[in-house]
C-alpha positions in Angstrom: -3.2 -4.2 -0.6 0.0 -5.5 1.6 0.9 -9.3 2.0 0.6 -10.5 5.2 3.0 -10.7 7.4 4.3 -14.1 7.8 3.4 -15.9 10.7 6.1 -15.9 13.8 8.8 -18.8 13.3 7.9 -21.9 16.5 9.8 -20.8 18.8 11.9 -24.4 19.3 12.7 -26.3 16.3 14.0 -28.8 16.8 16.8 -31.2 14.6 17.5 -35.1 14.0 20.3 -36.3 12.2 20.4 -39.9 12.8 23.6 -41.2 12.2 23.1 -45.5 13.4 19.4 -46.4 14.1 17.4 -45.5 17.2 14.0 -46.1 18.6 12.4 -42.1 19.2 9.6 -42.0 20.9 8.9 -37.4 20.4 6.4 -35.2 22.7 5.3 -32.6 20.7 3.8 -29.3 23.6 2.3 -33.1 26.0 1.6 -35.1 22.7 3.4 -38.1 21.0 3.9 -37.7 17.8 6.5 -40.1 17.2 7.0 -43.1 18.4 9.3 -46.0 16.5 12.2 -47.0 15.6 14.2 -44.6 12.8 17.4 -45.7 10.5 20.4 -44.3 9.9 20.5 -42.1 6.9 17.2 -40.2 8.0 16.8 -37.4 9.7 13.9 -35.7 11.8 12.4 -32.7 12.2 10.0 -31.5 14.6 8.1 -27.7 16.3 6.7 -26.9 19.6 5.7 -23.8 21.2 6.5 -24.8 25.1 8.8 -28.0 25.2 9.6 -31.0 22.6 10.5 -34.2 25.2 12.4 -37.2 23.5 13.3 -40.3 24.8 16.4 -42.3 22.4 16.7 -46.4 21.9 20.1 -45.3 20.7 21.5 -41.9 22.3 25.1 -42.0 20.1 23.2 -42.5 17.2 21.8 -39.1 17.1 23.2 -35.9 16.3 20.4 -32.2 17.8 20.6 -29.3 16.5 18.0 -27.1 18.3 16.7 -23.7 16.9 20.2 -24.2 14.2 22.9 -24.5 16.6 24.8 -28.4 17.7 24.1 -30.2 21.0 25.9 -32.5 19.3 25.3 -36.1 20.6 22.5 -36.5 23.7 24.2 -40.0 25.0 26.3 -42.6 24.2 26.2 -45.5 21.9 23.3 -48.0 23.1 22.6 -45.4 25.5 18.8 -44.9 26.7 18.6 -41.0 27.5 15.6 -38.5 28.1 16.0 -34.9 27.1 14.0 -32.4 27.0 13.8 -28.9 25.2 12.3 -25.7 25.3 13.0 -21.8 23.8 16.3 -21.5 25.6 17.8 -24.7 25.3 18.0 -28.4 27.5 14.9 -27.8 29.6 16.5 -29.0 33.7 13.4 -30.5 34.5 11.3 -32.6 32.1 7.3 -32.6 31.6 5.4 -35.4 32.6 4.2 -37.3 29.5 0.7 -38.8 29.1 1.1 -42.5 28.3 -1.8 -43.1 25.8 -0.8 -40.2 24.1 
């Protein structure tokens, strides 16, 4: 029998490389998956079917890659920034988040 086909990759793949410590809240498809201070030198990878919403506590300390394409830093050092990412890039409108998630 032929091997089973590989499952399709998630439409949204986000890689965050921390060059300075930053507080992060990450929401994947409406569910909070991380809410923590992440140390410099760490890398985080998230996958979603629809959208990933990130609140950065030190936006200038994080390099962002979306679906293999570098996006640079989402803001300045020390800036608190919220950014949504979808299959086609950065989202213009941010999805709402259930704060209890």
